[in-house]
C-alpha positions as CSV (number, residue, x, y, z in Angstrom):
1,M,151.5,-110.8,147.9
2,Q,148.5,-109.0,147.5
3,D,149.6,-105.9,148.8
4,Q,152.8,-105.8,146.6
5,L,150.3,-106.3,143.7
6,V,148.1,-103.4,144.3
7,D,151.6,-101.2,144.8
8,R,153.0,-102.1,141.4
9,V,149.7,-101.3,139.6
10,G,149.2,-98.4,141.7
11,H,152.5,-97.3,140.9
12,V,151.7,-98.6,136.8
13,E,148.8,-95.8,137.1
14,A,150.3,-93.0,138.0
15,S,153.2,-94.0,135.5
16,V,150.8,-94.2,133.0
17,A,149.3,-91.0,133.9
18,T,152.5,-89.2,134.2
19,I,153.0,-90.6,130.4
20,G,149.3,-89.0,129.6
21,E,150.6,-85.3,130.8
22,D,153.7,-85.6,128.9
23,V,152.3,-86.3,125.4
24,S,149.6,-83.7,126.0
25,E,151.7,-81.4,126.5
26,I,154.3,-82.7,123.2
27,E,151.1,-82.4,121.0
28,P,150.7,-79.2,120.2
29,V,154.6,-78.9,119.7
30,T,154.8,-81.5,117.3
31,D,151.7,-80.7,115.2
32,A,153.7,-76.6,115.1
33,V,156.8,-78.6,113.6
34,K,154.7,-80.6,111.1
35,R,153.1,-77.3,110.0
36,W,156.4,-75.9,109.3
37,K,157.8,-78.8,107.6
38,L,154.6,-78.6,105.1
39,M,155.2,-74.7,104.7
40,G,159.3,-76.0,104.0
41,I,158.4,-78.3,101.4
42,G,155.7,-76.0,99.6
43,A,158.5,-73.0,99.5
44,L,161.0,-75.5,98.1
45,G,158.1,-76.3,95.6
46,V,157.7,-72.9,94.4
47,T,161.0,-72.0,94.3
48,G,162.4,-75.3,91.9
49,I,159.2,-74.7,89.8
50,A,159.9,-70.9,89.5
51,A,163.8,-72.1,88.8
52,I,162.9,-74.6,86.9
53,G,160.9,-72.1,84.5
54,V,163.7,-69.3,84.4
55,S,165.9,-72.2,83.2
56,F,163.8,-72.8,80.8
57,A,162.5,-69.0,79.7
58,E,166.5,-69.0,79.1
59,A,166.6,-71.8,77.0
60,I,164.0,-70.7,74.6
61,R,166.2,-67.3,74.4
62,R,169.3,-68.9,73.8
63,I,167.9,-71.0,70.8
64,A,166.1,-67.8,69.7
65,F,169.1,-66.0,69.5
66,V,170.9,-68.7,67.8
67,I,168.1,-69.0,64.9
68,I,167.8,-65.3,64.2
69,G,171.5,-64.9,64.4
70,K,172.6,-62.1,67.5
71,G,173.9,-64.9,69.5
């Protein structure tokens, strides 16, 4: 009985060590993906703000043309 327990604990320890190695290999990839995601969200934000600015400028231009009478 005790030999079986020792074997099982040994297998569990080996599995945990393997999982730890796998996680340490995956961690840099996960960090890179998080960086890409943040850069993408930042780029979308900048693009969205630019689009709002252009739309606002176009609306002001049209209003000015209507008021001035060139529209």
